[in-house]
Structure formats: C-alpha cells, structure tokens
C-alpha positions as CSV (number, residue, x, y, z in Angstrom):
1,M,-62.1,-28.6,129.2
2,V,-63.3,-29.9,125.9
3,E,-65.5,-33.0,126.1
4,N,-64.6,-36.0,124.1
5,A,-65.9,-36.0,120.5
6,P,-68.9,-33.8,120.9
7,D,-71.5,-34.3,118.1
8,L,-71.2,-30.7,116.8
9,M,-73.3,-31.3,113.7
10,A,-76.3,-32.5,115.8
11,R,-75.9,-29.6,118.2
12,W,-75.8,-27.0,115.4
13,R,-78.8,-28.6,113.8
14,S,-80.7,-28.5,117.0
15,L,-79.8,-24.9,117.6
16,T,-80.8,-23.9,114.0
17,E,-84.1,-25.7,114.3
18,R,-84.9,-23.7,117.5
19,L,-84.5,-20.4,115.7
20,V,-87.9,-21.0,114.0
21,P,-90.1,-21.1,117.2
22,V,-88.1,-18.2,118.7
23,G,-89.0,-16.2,115.5
24,A,-92.6,-17.3,115.8
25,Q,-92.7,-15.8,119.3
26,L,-91.8,-12.4,117.7
27,F,-94.9,-12.6,115.5
28,A,-97.1,-13.6,118.5
29,T,-95.8,-10.7,120.7
30,A,-95.3,-8.0,118.1
31,S,-97.0,-4.6,118.7
32,V,-97.9,-3.7,115.1
33,S,-101.0,-2.0,113.6
34,I,-101.8,-1.2,110.0
35,T,-100.9,2.4,109.0
36,E,-101.4,4.3,105.8
37,Q,-98.1,2.9,104.6
38,Q,-99.6,-0.6,104.8
39,S,-97.0,-3.2,103.7
40,S,-94.3,-0.5,103.5
41,D,-94.6,0.4,107.1
42,V,-91.2,-0.1,108.8
43,R,-92.6,-2.5,111.4
44,V,-94.4,-4.6,108.7
45,L,-91.3,-4.7,106.6
46,A,-89.5,-6.0,109.7
47,L,-92.0,-8.8,110.1
48,M,-91.8,-9.7,106.4
49,L,-88.0,-9.8,106.7
50,L,-88.4,-12.1,109.7
51,A,-90.7,-14.4,107.7
52,R,-88.2,-14.5,104.9
53,T,-85.4,-15.3,107.4
54,L,-87.3,-18.2,108.9
55,S,-88.0,-19.5,105.5
56,N,-84.3,-19.3,104.6
57,V,-83.4,-21.1,107.8
58,R,-85.7,-24.0,107.0
59,A,-84.3,-24.1,103.5
60,V,-80.7,-24.2,104.7
61,L,-81.4,-27.1,107.0
62,S,-83.2,-29.1,104.3
63,L,-80.4,-28.4,101.8
64,I,-77.7,-29.5,104.2
65,D,-79.6,-32.6,105.2
66,N,-79.7,-33.6,101.5
67,G,-76.0,-32.8,100.8
68,Y,-76.5,-29.5,98.9
69,I,-73.9,-27.4,100.7
70,V,-73.3,-25.0,97.8
71,E,-77.0,-24.2,97.7
72,A,-77.1,-24.0,101.5
73,K,-74.3,-21.4,101.5
74,T,-76.1,-19.4,98.7
75,I,-79.3,-19.2,100.8
76,S,-77.3,-18.4,103.9
77,R,-76.2,-15.2,102.2
78,C,-79.9,-14.2,102.0
79,V,-80.0,-14.3,105.8
80,Y,-77.1,-11.9,106.0
81,E,-78.9,-9.6,103.6
82,N,-82.0,-9.8,105.8
83,S,-79.9,-8.8,108.8
84,Y,-78.4,-5.8,107.0
85,W,-81.8,-4.6,105.9
86,V,-83.2,-5.1,109.4
87,G,-80.2,-3.3,110.9
88,A,-80.6,-0.3,108.5
89,L,-84.3,-0.1,109.4
90,V,-83.4,0.0,113.1
91,R,-80.9,2.8,112.6
92,E,-82.7,4.9,110.0
93,G,-86.3,3.9,110.1
94,D,-88.4,5.7,107.4
95,A,-85.3,7.1,105.7
96,F,-84.2,3.5,104.8
97,R,-87.7,2.5,104.0
98,A,-87.7,5.4,101.4
99,A,-84.4,4.1,100.1
100,M,-85.9,0.7,99.6
101,V,-88.8,2.2,97.6
102,H,-86.3,4.2,95.4
103,H,-84.2,1.0,94.9
104,E,-87.2,-1.0,93.8
105,M,-88.5,1.6,91.4
106,K,-85.1,2.1,89.9
107,H,-84.9,-1.7,89.2
108,K,-88.3,-1.8,87.7
109,R,-87.3,0.9,85.3
110,M,-84.0,-1.0,84.5
111,R,-86.0,-4.2,83.8
112,A,-88.4,-2.4,81.6
113,K,-85.4,-0.9,79.7
114,T,-83.9,-4.4,79.2
115,I,-87.2,-5.6,77.8
116,F,-87.2,-2.9,75.1
117,E,-83.5,-3.5,74.3
118,T,-83.8,-7.3,74.0
119,A,-87.4,-8.2,72.9
120,E,-87.8,-6.6,69.5
121,E,-91.2,-8.2,68.8
122,F,-92.5,-6.6,72.0
123,R,-91.8,-3.0,71.1
124,G,-94.8,-2.2,68.9
125,S,-97.4,-3.9,71.1
126,E,-100.1,-2.2,73.2
127,I,-98.4,-3.5,76.4
128,A,-95.1,-1.8,75.3
129,E,-96.9,1.5,75.0
130,K,-98.4,1.1,78.5
131,L,-94.9,0.3,79.8
132,R,-93.4,3.4,78.1
133,Q,-96.2,5.5,79.8
134,W,-95.3,3.9,83.1
135,M,-91.7,4.8,82.7
136,R,-92.5,8.4,81.8
137,E,-94.7,8.7,84.9
138,H,-91.9,7.4,87.1
139,K,-88.9,9.1,85.5
140,E,-87.9,10.7,88.8
141,Y,-86.6,7.3,89.8
142,E,-84.2,7.1,86.9
143,D,-81.2,8.4,88.9
144,S,-82.2,6.8,92.2
145,P,-79.3,5.0,94.0
146,T,-79.5,1.3,94.3
147,L,-78.9,-0.8,97.5
148,D,-76.2,-3.5,97.6
149,P,-75.4,-5.7,100.6
150,K,-72.1,-4.0,101.4
151,A,-73.6,-0.5,101.4
152,V,-76.5,-1.6,103.5
153,A,-74.2,-3.4,105.9
154,N,-72.4,-0.2,106.4
155,R,-75.6,1.8,106.9
156,A,-76.6,-0.8,109.5
157,Q,-73.1,-0.6,111.1
158,N,-72.9,-4.4,110.8
159,E,-69.4,-5.7,110.7
160,S,-70.2,-9.2,109.4
161,Y,-69.7,-8.5,105.7
162,M,-66.6,-10.6,105.6
163,F,-68.8,-13.6,106.4
164,Y,-71.2,-12.7,103.6
165,Q,-68.2,-12.6,101.2
166,H,-67.0,-16.0,102.4
167,L,-70.4,-17.5,101.7
168,S,-70.6,-15.8,98.4
169,W,-67.4,-17.5,97.2
170,D,-69.3,-20.7,96.5
171,A,-72.3,-18.9,94.9
172,H,-70.3,-18.2,91.7
173,P,-68.3,-20.7,89.5
174,S,-64.6,-20.4,89.7
175,I,-61.7,-22.9,89.4
176,Q,-61.5,-23.3,93.2
177,T,-65.3,-23.7,93.8
178,L,-65.6,-26.1,90.9
179,N,-62.8,-28.3,92.2
180,R,-65.2,-29.8,94.8
181,Y,-66.7,-31.8,91.8
182,Y,-63.2,-33.0,90.5
183,V,-62.0,-36.5,91.2
184,A,-58.3,-37.3,90.8
185,P,-57.3,-39.4,87.8
186,D,-57.5,-43.2,88.2
187,E,-54.8,-45.7,87.3
188,S,-55.4,-45.0,83.6
189,G,-54.9,-41.3,84.1
190,I,-58.6,-40.5,83.5
191,P,-60.1,-37.9,85.8
192,G,-63.6,-38.1,87.1
193,I,-66.4,-35.8,88.0
194,D,-68.5,-36.3,91.2
195,A,-71.9,-34.8,90.6
196,A,-72.9,-35.4,94.3
197,P,-69.7,-35.0,96.4
198,I,-69.8,-35.9,100.1
199,V,-70.0,-32.7,102.2
200,P,-67.4,-32.6,105.0
201,E,-69.1,-32.2,108.4
202,A,-66.8,-29.3,109.2
203,E,-68.1,-27.4,106.2
204,A,-71.7,-28.0,107.2
205,V,-71.0,-27.0,110.8
206,E,-69.4,-23.8,109.6
207,T,-72.3,-22.9,107.3
208,L,-74.8,-23.4,110.1
209,N,-72.7,-21.4,112.4
210,L,-72.4,-18.4,110.0
211,M,-76.1,-18.6,109.1
212,C,-77.2,-18.7,112.8
213,L,-75.2,-15.6,113.6
214,A,-77.0,-13.6,110.9
215,A,-80.4,-15.1,111.9
216,I,-80.0,-14.1,115.5
217,G,-79.1,-10.6,114.4
218,V,-82.5,-10.5,112.5
219,L,-84.3,-11.7,115.6
220,L,-82.8,-9.0,117.8
221,G,-83.4,-6.2,115.3
222,V,-87.0,-7.2,114.6
223,R,-87.7,-7.5,118.3
224,E,-86.6,-3.9,118.7
225,L,-88.6,-2.6,115.7
226,V,-91.9,-4.3,116.7
227,K,-91.4,-3.7,120.4
228,S,-91.8,-7.4,121.2
229,S,-91.1,-9.1,124.5
230,A,-90.0,-12.3,123.0
231,P,-86.9,-13.8,124.9
232,I,-84.0,-14.1,122.5
233,E,-81.1,-13.9,125.0
234,T,-81.2,-17.6,125.8
235,I,-80.7,-18.8,122.2
236,A,-78.1,-16.1,121.6
237,R,-76.2,-17.3,124.7
238,E,-76.4,-20.9,123.5
239,Y,-75.1,-19.8,120.1
240,Q,-72.1,-18.2,121.7
241,E,-71.4,-21.3,123.9
242,L,-71.6,-23.6,120.9
243,T,-69.4,-21.3,118.8
244,N,-66.8,-21.4,121.6
245,L,-67.0,-25.2,121.9
246,T,-66.7,-25.5,118.1
247,S,-63.5,-23.4,118.1
248,Q,-62.0,-25.5,121.0
249,V,-62.7,-28.7,119.1
250,A,-61.1,-27.3,116.0
251,A,-58.0,-26.1,117.9
252,R,-57.6,-29.6,119.5
253,R,-57.8,-31.3,116.1
254,D,-55.1,-29.0,114.7
255,T,-52.7,-29.9,117.5
C-alpha cells in the first residue's frame, strides 16, 4: 500500500547524499598498488572514475538545490559515461585501457590540427614546430578509433543508454527544451521569458533517480575492479525500494 503523500524529494536527496560515503568506503578498502602503468593502470583508472563520479553526484545535488535542473541533467550524463567506462574496464580490462589511450592520442592530434587550421599567427612560431614534431612522432594514432558513449555502453553491455539519451535532450538547445523559459502572453499579447523557471519536483526526482542508477553501477563496477569489500548491496536495495515507491505514487496520481 502506498503511504500518504511521501516526501519523495527528501528521500531521493537523502539517498543521493549517502552515495558519497559509500564511495569513500571503496577508497578505504581498495586493494591497489602502483604498477609500471602508474595512472593508466586499470584499477587506478577505476578509482579515478569513482572520484569523478562522487564529484558529479555532489554537483548534481548542489545544482538541483539551487534550481539549475538543465545543468543537473547535463552533469548526470557524466555519471552515465563513468558507468560505461567502468563497465568496459570490468569486461575488457587492459584492452579497453589501451582503447582509452588511443582515443586520447587521436583527440590530441585532432586538437593540434584544429590549431593549425584556425590560428594563422601560430603557424610560424617555435611552438608550432614543436607541435608538428609531436604530431609526426605520434602519427600511428592518426587512424585510431574514438570512443563515444553509445559504443562504450555496448562494450560494457550496459542497457541504460536510453536514459543517457533522455538526459541529453536538455543538454542541447531545441524548440522543446527552450520552451521551459517561455511565458505565455499577458493580456496585452506580450510573451515573457523566465530566466529562472521553477523546477517541478517530479523532474528533480526523476533526475536524481536516473543519476543514482548510474552512480550505483559505478560503485559496483569499481568494487569488482579494486577487489574491495565495501558493502553496496544495502544502498542498491534502498534505491530499488525508493524507485518502486516513486512509480506507485506516480501511478496513483495518474488515476
């Protein structure tokens, strides 16, 4: 039975806040030592992805608290990307780490090429010659494949890409996404623009729900990679219970 008027926003905020100390336990219990790969070691990459995720979680909370729902959705997408990268590291290990290196080197070459194409005054400088030399020394990365969220989600066998797409909708300007700032015409027929529109609670709850799903995926994947004993099942179970309650409340409101 659904309880009367549960404060879903407060519950989702509490659950989201508790992701941070759970993540901190992963750092405290991780079994990781420095190897010759240093920061590119799979386990170190996992911990850095965890650090990025916890930072994203705190940012989303702050943005929602201050009414910046579009920005909160945009950062929530980062948590999904983190979960895809962690998942691919779990499934492929060093093979995906190598793919990350190739992706990064390919993009460095692309950025260097853009500099030469757009900054005419830069081309004859000493720095430009050093950059050309660097590009020649790393020519083998010219045809390297790049990593995009959908492809990495597939490599991770993560089926949540539809949620990433949903969050991405507000990340780009369109007629529909810009309509949140539109105010219907007044009695004189003059429309208005609301630069700080009120965020519907249901939209904030949905954003936290989607973000928490990806964040818990990061926690589970990192725990496997770093062989941690941190307990994650409790908050994962609470997430599922709160998701079920949220769905029940929404169904009751629709009837």
